[in-house]
N, C-alpha and C positions, 0 to 999 in steps of 0.2 A: 195491695188490691182493696182494701176495704176503702183507701180514699177515693179510687175507680168509682168504686161503688156508690159513692157518698157523690160525687161528683154527676154520676148518671142522674141520681135521681133532683137533682138540681137542674140538668138540662130539660127534664122531664115537665119542672116549674116553668122554667126560663121560656120553654118554648111552647107553651100559651099563646095566644091570638094574642091578648089584652097586653102581656107582659113583654110581648114582641113592639107592639103598638108603642107602650111605653120607654120602653127601651130606644126607636127610632126617633121619636119624640124626644127626648133627651139628649139625645149626639144632635139634631138636630139644634133645640134650643138651647146647649152648653158650649157649640162651633159657635154660633150667633152672640155668645155672651163674652167668649175669650176672645173673639176677633175686636169685640169694643174696647179701647183701650179705656182702662181704668174700672169695671167692672168686676172680673176675674172671677175664678170656681167659687172662692167663698161668697161672695157677694150674689153669685148668680145660685148657688144653692139655696143662702137664706131667701131671696124675692121668691123661691116656686116651693119652698115649704109650705108656705100658708095654701098654694094652690093644690098640691098633694093633699091637703086635709080636707080642703072646700068639697074636692073628686071623689071624699070617700073610699079613698082608695084601702084597701088590706096593706099589713105591711109588710112582703115582701114586692107587692108592685108598686107601693111607695119608695122604697128604698134603690129598687132596680131604677124606678126615675130617676131619682134624687144623685145617683152614682152613675149614671148615664152622664145626668150634667156636669158632675166631676168630671169626667173621660172626655167628657166633648169639650169644655172650656180649655183645656190643656193641650188639646189639639188645636183648637182655634186661637191662642194667644198668638202662635208662630205670624198669624197672617198681616195683622196691623206691623208687627216688628218688623216682616221686611218688605211690606208697602208702605209703609210712612214713617219707617224706624220710628216706632215710638211702641213700644211695650205691652201686647194686651193686658199683661197682669206682668208682676214679680220674675215669676221664673223665665218669661221669655225674654229678660232685657241681654243676655249675653246672644241670642238669635240673632238681635240685631247689628251687631260687630260683622256678621261678614255677609248677613241676609238681604239687608241693608245696601249695600256696595255691590253683591250680584245684581239685583233692583238694579241697581242703578248702571250697570251693563249691557240692560237687556236680556237678562238671563232668571227674572222672576220667576219663571214658569218653572224654570229647573229649580230656583230654590223652594218654591212651596210644595214640588212635588217630593224632593228628595226628604226635607222634613216631615212630608206628608208619612212616609214609610219609617223614618227614622222614630217620630211618634208613635207609630203602628209598633215596631220590633221590640222598643221601650215599653208599650204598654202591655204587650200580649206578654212578653217575657216576665214583667212584673208579677200577672195575673199567674201564671204557672210558678211563682215563687212565693205567690199568696195562699196555694194551693197546698203547697210542698209545705212550708213552713208555719204556717198558722197550727195545723193540728200540732206538730211540734212543741208550739211555745204555750199550747195550750196544756197541756201534760205538766210541764213545768209551773203552770201556772197554780194549777190542783193543787201546789204545796204552799199555798200562799195563805197566810191567818189575818189575824187582823194589823196587826203590828207589819206586818208584811206589805198588805193594801196602802196603810198609813204613809208608809215608805214610797209606795209607787207611784202614789198622788203627788207626792211632796218631787220625787223626782222629773215629772212631769211636768211643776210648776217652773223646775230647776232649770228644765231645758227646754221649753217651749221657745224660749226667744230666738235659740237657733245657734250654731256656732259661730256665724257671723254677725250676732246682735251689735246695733250700735251704744246702746244703754241699759244697762243691766236692770240699775237703779227704775227707770221707768217701765221695765217689765215688773218689776216686785210692785211697785204702785198698782200698774194697771192689775196684775194679781190679788192683791188686796182689796178691791175695791170690788172684785167680783165675790171673795168670800165674804166680803159683809154685805154685797146682796145677795146672797146664799143663806144668809145665819135672820135672813126677814119672814116674816111668818111665828104660828106657833112651834114653840118646842117640842120635839115628839118624844122626848121623854119625862119633860118635867109636865107638860100642857101651858107652858107660863109662853104669854105674847112675848115677843121682840122685833121693837123696832117698825112696828105695825101703825102706832100712834093711833091709836085705838077708830081705825081707820077697819071698817070689817072687810073690804074687799083684799087687805093683805095680808089676812089670818094665813091665807094657805101659801104664804109669800109668792114671788115673783116666778112667771111661768117665764121658762128659758126661751119659748119660742118667741115671744113676745119682745124680749131682750134682744137677741140675736138679728129679729129680722130692724127692729129700729136702730141696731148698733150698727147694722152695716146697709141694710135697703136707705133707710129714711138719715140717715148719714149724709151718704151719696147725693139723694135729693138736696139738702141743703147746701152739699160743694157747690153743684148743678146752679144754684139761686146765689151764690156768692159773686161766681163767675158766668153768670149770666150773658148769651150772646159770644163769648170766648170761643173761637174753635167750631162756631157757625163756619166762618166764611171758609174753610179749606175746604179749596178747590179742588178735592183730590177726583182723579177721573183716568181710573183703571185701565192701562195697556198692554193686556195681558195677550201672549201669542198661546203655542202649545204648551200646557201645561203635563208635561212627561220627563219622567228620567230616563236617562238613553240607561242601558246594561251597564257599561263600562264608569259609569258614573255611580250606582249601583254598588259595583265592586270595588271600587275607590274609596268608597266610605263604610263598605260593611265594617272594617277595622272601628273605627271611630263610633259606627253605631253599638258594636261589643262593649268596646270599652264603655261606653257614654251609662251605656243600659247597665254594666254590675255596678260604678262608681253610683248611679242614680239609685236604687235597687239598696243599696246598702244604706245610704244618705236620709230614703223615705222610712227604712224599718227603725233606724237609730230616731227616739223620742226627741224630735225641737230639731234634726237637722233639715229636712224639707227638703223641696222641692227644688226652690232659688240656691240654695248651697249644692243640692245633685247637678242641675244643669251649669253652676261656674265651678266646682271640680270637675267636669265633665270635659270641659272647654279649655280650663288650664291643661290638665291632663296631655290633650291634644294637641295643643299649640305647643308644648315643650317635644313631644315623640312627632310629631309629623311635619314641623314649620320647619324644612330645612331651607326652604328659597325663600322666606319670609314674606308667605302670599296669607297668611291668616289676619287678618281685619281689613284686608283688601279683595273680599271675595271668594276667597275659598269655600267649596261645597264641605268638605269635613268641619268647618267651624258651624255649618246651620246643623249637620247630623247630630255632632258630638251632643249638645245642649239638647237638641230636643229630644234626643232616644234617654239623658238622662233627667229631663225635669220630668217627663211622662214615667218615666220607672220607678221615680222617688214618687210619684202619686199614687200607683199600685202599692209599693211597699209601704206607705203610708198608712194603709188599710191594714197589715199585719198587728201591728201592735191594738187597734181600735178595735177589731173584732176578737182577737187571742185574750188580751187583756183588759176592753175595754177603757185604754188610755191612747189617746188621738196622738197620731204624727205627725200633724201639719193642722192649720186652722180651718183649712177646708172638712177634715176626718172631725176634727171638732165641732162643727155644725150638722155633720151625719151620726155625730153621737147623741146628739140633742134630739135630732129625728127619730132615732131609738129608744132613747127613754121616753119620751112624747107619745109613742104607740108601747108604751110597759114594755118593751123589750129591755132585758138588761145585758150588757153586750159585757165580756168576759172569755173565762172557762167552762161557765155552762151554758151557754150563745151555742156549741154545739153538740151541745147535748140536750137543751129545753127546745131549742127551736133549728133543727138540722133544715128544716126547707126554707127557715129566711135565706140562713148563712149561706148555703149550696146554691138555694136559686139566685143568690145576689153573685157568686162568683159565677157560675155559670152566664147568667145575663152580662158580665163583664166579656168574656170571651165573645158571646155575641157581638154586644156593641162594641168592641174593637175591628171585629171586619164591618160595621155599620160604617165606620166612621172613618176608616182607608176607603171604603166608595165613596164616602160622602167630601173626605177632603183631599179628594185628586180631580175626578172628573166634573163636580159641583160647587169647587170651590169660587171660581166667578160668580155666584151667587150669593156666597157669604161677602163675597168682595165688595158687593153692589151693597151690603148690609152696612158698610162702612161711613157709606155716604145719609144713611139716616140723620137727622140732626138730633141732639140732646133736647132740645124743646117737646120733639113728639116721644124720644124715649125715656124723659124722665116722667113726665104724666103716666104714662102706661106701668113703670115701676112703681108710682104711689099706687094706682086705682088697684093691682092685683095684691099689696101687701095689705093696705087697711082694709078691701072687701074681704081678703084670704082670712087673716084677723079676725075681722068681726064675724066671719063665717064662723070659726073654731069655738069664737066661746060666745058672741052673744053679746057683748060687754062693753058698752063708750069706754067704761073706765079705760080697758084694756086698749082705745083707740088712745085714750091720752098717756098714759102709760109708755104708750109702743112711740109716741111723739116725742115722748119726756127722752127715752133710750136715746131716740132717734138725734134730739138734742145734747147729749151728753156725749154721744159718740163724734158731733160734727166739732165738741169741744176736746175733746180727747185727742182727734186726730191732726185740731191744727195742733196740739203741744205735743204732735206726734210720738203721744204713748200708745200703744200697740193694742189692738180690740182682743187677740186672740185670748193673753191670759188673764182678762174679763169675763169672755164667757167661758174659760174652764172655771174658773173659778165660782163661776152660777151654777155649771154643772156638776163639779165635783165636788161643791163646798160642803154637800152635807152629806154627802156618802164620806167624805174624809172628816169627819168630826164624829159620823155612828164609829168607823173603824178603829177610830181613836179614843173614843168613850168604851168601847166592848174590849181593846186591849186592855186599857185600864181597870176595866172592870174584872176581868182573868187575873193580873196581878195584884190587884187589893190595892190600888192607886201606885204600884211601884213604875214612874217612868223607863225604867231603864228596860223595859220590856220591847219597847220602839227597837232599841237596838241587841235582840235578846236573841238572834239567832244566823247564822253566818251570811242565810238571803239576802234576812234585813240589812246587815251591815256591807253587804257586797251591792244593796241598792241605794242606801246611804253614800260609799263611796263614790257609788259614780252619779250620784244628783251633785254633790258637792263639787268634784271635777267637769261636770256639765253646764254648772253655772257660774265656777273660776274661768273656765277655759276659753270662754270671748272676752276674756279681760285681758287672757295674756295673747289670744293669739287672734283675735275677732279681726283686728284690722288688715290683715295679712288673709283674711277669706273670704271679704267684704269684697263683692263685684267693684272693678273699677272701671266706670262706664266713662267713654271719651267725652269730652264736651259736645260734641256734636250730635250725640244721642240725646240732648233733652230738651226735645222740641216741646 
C-alpha cells in the first residue's frame, strides 16, 4: 500500500500540464530518433541533454523528457528494421529477421502494428516491475558500506560490456580511459592538481555532459562527414496500407510477447546484459519453441513480437539498478545517470528518501509515456515513416547546432566547446577502432565515487586492503563481477546475435 501511495503522489507530479507536454515531446522526438538508422537511444538522449538545460527545466521535468526520449527510441527502432531492413539501433537487429520479410510480402502494416503492441506490452510490464523491484533493491542497498560500493562499481565495469561482448580487452581499455579522465582536476582529499597541465579550466575536472555529447553526438557528425553522400540516394517510398493487427494475430503472438517480456526484463535488470541480449534471447527462445513449420526468418509475426517485447522490457529493467543502486544497466541509462548527477541528484538507495517526487514522478510519467507511444506508433506511424526520407545533410547539421548551442548555453565557455569537439574526435577514433563508448562514459561518471569509496574503506581499515573483501555481501559482488567478466570469453560467441548477410545493408 505504501508503494501505491508513492505512485499516486508521482502521478500528481507527472500529470501537470508541463510534464505531460514534455512526455509527449520526448515520445515524439524519441520515436523519430529511433526510426533514423544509426542514432539510437543513447545518442538521442545525449543530443537532447543540452536542450533540457537550455530550457531551464526542473529536475523531474528534465528526466521525464529524457526518459520519454529513451522509451520512444526503443519503440522507433523497429520502423526502419521492418521497412528498410536496417536496424534503427542494435536492439532492433532481431526484428529485421522476420519484420522485413513480412514487409516484402505486403504485410508491413501488420508488422508495424504487432511490433508496436509488443513494444507496449514489454514496456508497461517492465515499468510495473520497476515499481515492485526498485524499492526492494533499495532495502538491500542500505546494507552497503564503502567497500561494498567499491565492489559494486567494479561489477558495473566488469559486466557493462554485456554477455555478448566481442572483445573484453577493448572494454578494459575503454574503462581505463574513462577512469583516467575522471582523475583530471584537483584531488578533493589532498588539494593537489592532477593532470591539469597548469590549465585553470581543468582544475574542476572534465564535465561529463561535455564528454557525453562529444563522444556520442559529435562523433556521429564526424562519421557523417566521412561517409558524406552515402545513403542519400536511398529511394525509399513507403507503401503502407492499413496499419492494424487483427485480433487473431494479437492472440497468436500473445505468448511470444509474454515470454519476450519476462526474458527482456531479467536481461535489463542484470548489469551489462542490456536490450540487445534481451532481444536476442527472446527471439532465440521463441524460435526454439514455436518454429514447428520452419516459418521463422520468412515473415513469422511471432519473430517480430518476441524481440520487440524483449528489447523494450529490457529498457525498463535497466532503470532498476540505475535508480536503486546508482549503477547503470545499459548505455542509455549511463547517459541518464550523468543527467541525474548534473542536476545534483545522487542516484542510489537515498534517492527514494531524499527525492521521492523525482523518482516517483518519473515512474508515473513512464506509464503515461507508454500509452502515448502506443497511440503514436500505430495510427501515426506513417508520419514517422516519412521521417526516414530526411537526408542526413539536413539531419546532422541540426544535431551539431543543438549540441554546440546547448553546451554553450550551459557553461558559457568557449573552452568547453573546444573540449567537446576534442571528445568528438576521440569518440570517432575509438569507434573506428571498435572500442565501446559506454565504459568510457561509465569511468568518467563513476571514477570519482569509486576513488572516494576506496579511500573511505582504507581509512576505516587503517590501510588494510582486505576490507574490500571483508563482508559476505562484498565477496558475493566480487564473485558476480568475476563471472560477469569471464562469461563473455567463454560463451559470448554463442549469445551474439548472428545476422544473415542480407541484413547488412
